[in-house]
C-alpha positions as CSV (number, residue, x, y, z in Angstrom):
1,M,5.4,-4.5,7.3
2,N,8.1,-2.1,6.3
3,I,8.4,-0.2,3.0
4,A,10.5,-2.9,1.3
5,E,8.2,-5.7,2.4
6,I,5.1,-3.8,1.2
7,Q,6.7,-3.0,-2.2
8,T,7.9,-6.6,-2.7
9,A,4.4,-8.0,-1.8
10,V,2.7,-5.5,-4.2
11,D,5.1,-6.4,-7.0
12,A,4.3,-10.1,-6.4
13,E,0.6,-9.2,-6.8
14,K,-0.3,-9.9,-3.2
15,A,-3.1,-8.0,-1.6
16,V,-1.6,-5.5,0.9
17,H,-3.8,-3.3,3.0
18,W,-3.5,-0.4,5.4
19,S,-5.6,-0.2,8.6
20,N,-8.5,-2.2,7.1
21,E,-9.4,-4.0,3.9
22,G,-11.0,-0.8,2.5
23,Y,-7.4,0.6,1.9
24,V,-5.3,-1.2,-0.7
25,I,-1.7,-0.6,-1.7
26,R,-1.4,-0.2,-5.5
27,K,1.4,0.6,-7.9
28,D,0.5,3.0,-10.6
29,T,1.7,3.3,-14.2
30,L,4.5,5.7,-13.1
31,G,5.8,3.1,-10.6
32,Q,4.5,5.0,-7.5
33,Y,3.1,3.0,-4.6
34,L,-0.2,4.4,-3.4
35,I,-2.6,3.8,-0.5
36,V,-6.0,3.8,-2.2
37,F,-9.4,3.9,-0.5
38,E,-11.3,1.6,-2.8
39,H,-14.8,3.0,-2.1
40,N,-14.1,6.4,-3.7
41,G,-10.6,6.0,-5.3
42,S,-9.0,8.6,-3.0
43,A,-5.2,8.0,-2.8
44,I,-2.1,9.2,-1.1
45,G,1.5,8.0,-1.5
46,L,2.7,5.0,0.4
47,T,5.5,7.2,1.8
48,D,6.3,10.8,2.3
49,R,8.1,12.8,-0.4
50,S,11.5,11.6,0.7
51,G,10.4,8.0,0.3
52,G,11.8,7.1,3.7
53,H,8.8,7.3,6.0
54,L,5.5,5.4,5.6
55,N,2.2,7.3,5.6
56,G,1.1,5.0,8.4
57,Q,2.6,2.8,11.0
58,E,4.4,-0.5,10.0
59,E,2.1,-2.5,12.2
60,E,-1.0,-1.1,10.4
61,F,0.0,-2.8,7.0
62,F,-1.0,-6.4,6.4
63,L,-1.5,-9.0,3.7
64,S,-4.9,-10.6,2.9
65,D,-6.1,-13.5,0.8
66,R,-8.2,-11.2,-1.4
67,D,-7.5,-11.1,-5.1
68,V,-5.6,-8.0,-6.2
């Protein structure tokens, strides 16, 4: 999934994950997209500071049927 696909899915309240289902993509109250490790709440930005490069490979992001 690319940046736009991920953001669109998150905005549509779909469950988007990175690498495995322990990592979930969330949008915070400031409108930032974050990769959050659910077990401890650790988070990094979905992209680098420029907003143009994912923190991960496109093929590592996926949708699941889990509730958001």
